[in-house]
N, C-alpha and C positions, 0 to 999 in steps of 0.2 A: 504494500500500500504506500502510495506516495505521501511524503510528509508535506503538510500544508504550512505555509509561512505563518509565523506567529505574529500577532499584532502587538505593537508596543503597549505597555501598561498605560492606562489612562491616568493623567496627572490628577492628583487630589486637588481639592479646592484651595488648600493652603499653598501647594506648589504653584498654582496659577496666580495666587495673590502676591506671593513674595516679590516678584519682579516689579510690583507697583506699591511696595510697602511705604515709600516716602509719600506717594500720592494719597494713599489711604490714611496715613497719619495726619496729613493736612485736613482731609475731610473729617476725620474723627474729632480733631480739635475744634473745628468750626461748628460741627453738629453738637458736641457736648456743651460748648459755651452757649449756643442759641437755645438748646433744650433747657439748660439751667435758667436762662432768662425767661423763657416761655413759662416754665413752671412757677417762677416768682411772679410773673405778670398775672397769672391766673390764681394765685394764692395757694398753690400746692406746697410751697416751702419758701423760706427766706422772706424777702420783702419786695413789694412792688417797686421799691427804690433801686433795686439791683441794676435794672437796665440803664437808668440814668447815671448811676455810679460807674457802670462799665463804660459808657460813652464818655463820661467826664474824665476818666483816667486812662482809657485805651483808644479813644477815637482820635482822629487827626484834627487838631485845632489850628487853623491858620494863624490865629492871633498869638499863639505861643511863640511864633517866630518873630513877633514884634515886641510888644511891651506887656503882654499878659503875664500874670503870675501863675506858674505851674503848680500843680498839686503836689508834685515831688520833683526832686532835682533833675532827674534824667528824663522826665516826660517829654521835653522838646525833641529828644533823640529817639526814645523808644517808640513814640507814636508813629514814626516812619515805618515801623513793622507791625505794631500791635493793631492798627486800624484794620488790617487785612484779615483778622480773625474774628471780627465783630460784624454783625449784620443787622439790618433794619427790621427784621421779622422773619417769620417762617417762609414766606414766598420768596423774599430776597435771597435767603439761604438756599432754598430749593433750586432756584434758577442758577445760582452761582455754582452749586455743587454738581449739578448735571453738566454744566459747561466745563468745570474742572476735570471731571472724569473723562469727558469726551476728548478735550484737547490734550489733557495731561498724558493720556495713554499714547497718543500719537507722538508726542515729544519723547517720552521715555523709550518707546520702541525704536526710535532713531538714535538717541544719544545716551541712553542709560539713565539710571536714577541720580547719580552724582551730578552729572551735567544738567539734568532736569532741575535739580534743587538749586543749582547756581543760577539758571535762567529764571526760575520762579522768584528767588530772592531779589535779583537785579530788577525784575519787572515790578515787584512789590515796591521797591525803593523808587523806581522810576515813576510809578504812579503817584507816589507821595510827593516826589519832586515836582511833577507836573502840576499837582494841585497847589503846592506851595508857591510856585512861580506865577500861575495864571489865575487862581481863584481869589476872590475877595470876600468869600462867604464867612459869616460869623458862626454858622452852625458846624457841628463836627461832621467829618467825613468818615464813613465806615464801609467795609465790604471788601471782598476778594477780587472785585472786578478789575482793579488795576493790574494785578498779576495775571488775571485771565486774558486781558487784552494783550499782555505781554506774550502769552503763549500763542495767541493768534498772530501777533507780530512776528515771532520767530518762525512760525510755519509759513507765513506769507513771504518773509524774507528769504527763506530757503527756496521757495518756489520761484521767486524773482531771480535769484542767483542761478538756479538750474536752467531757467529759460534763457537767460543771457548767455550762459556757457554753451547751450545747445543752439544758440542763434534763433530762438523761437520768439514769437510775439509775447508781450507782457499784458495782453488784453485781459486774461483771466485774473491776473494780479490786481489790475486796476479795478476790475469788477468787484473783487473782494473788498478792496479799500472803499469803493463807492458804497457797497452794501453796509459796511460797518459805520460809515459816516451817516448814511440814511437812518440806520438803526438808532444812532445817538440823537439825531435830530428828532425823530419820532418820539423816543423816550423822553427827551428834554421837554417836548411839547406836552406829552401825556402826564408828566410829573410836575407840570407848572414851573419848570425852570430849576427844580431841585436836583437834577441829575449832575453828578460830578464828572462831566465830560473831560475836564482837565486831567483827572486821574486816568481815564481810559486812554487819552492821547499820550500821556507820559509813559504809561505801562506799555503801550503798543510800540512806541519808539525805542524804549529800553530793550524790549524783547527782540525787535528787528536788529538792533545793534549787537545784542548778545549772540545772535545767530552768525555774525561775521567771523567770530573766533571760536565758537564752540563746535568742535569737530564731531563726526560720527563716532560711536563707541567702538567700531571695529578698525578705526584708524589710529596710528601711533600718536 
């Protein structure tokens, strides 16, 4: 009787998740924080003041770069990162986490987890810098969208570079940029001007720039 080829063992759920552990860690941190604030909002634990305190101490306050008094000494520095782990509610979190998993997996598959983490941090900081330079808002800015637009920026930048090297047209790249711009315009209008488009722009540019020097994981 002829021996039949054996199929490779099916990877376990844990084995499938390990290559995305950094991505999952970011998601878990954001979800746990928002879940704690949601529970406090609804009186399940803590105090309804928790959300306000979280924004006061972790949100990005443009005024702290001028003459506002910080709640603690390092706040004007730490807010450049802490804002990205707070959200404005369950729907804000849901949209951002779906986007994070979608774009994050694409980036990790190409460059690996370490380079993904570098891109994410640079995009997070770029988003904060864009808000600091362009916004005049007195309200706090929160959300992971600066880093998420950075992921979109690095993917778009890679596509642009590949098309230029292949001497192909950059029409698809321009369409992506146009769609992202239109999305921001529509959201800005729908949210009565409260959208932090400055953060999106800063994150996108930082991600695009990061893609210039972050190489594929299989390259030296």
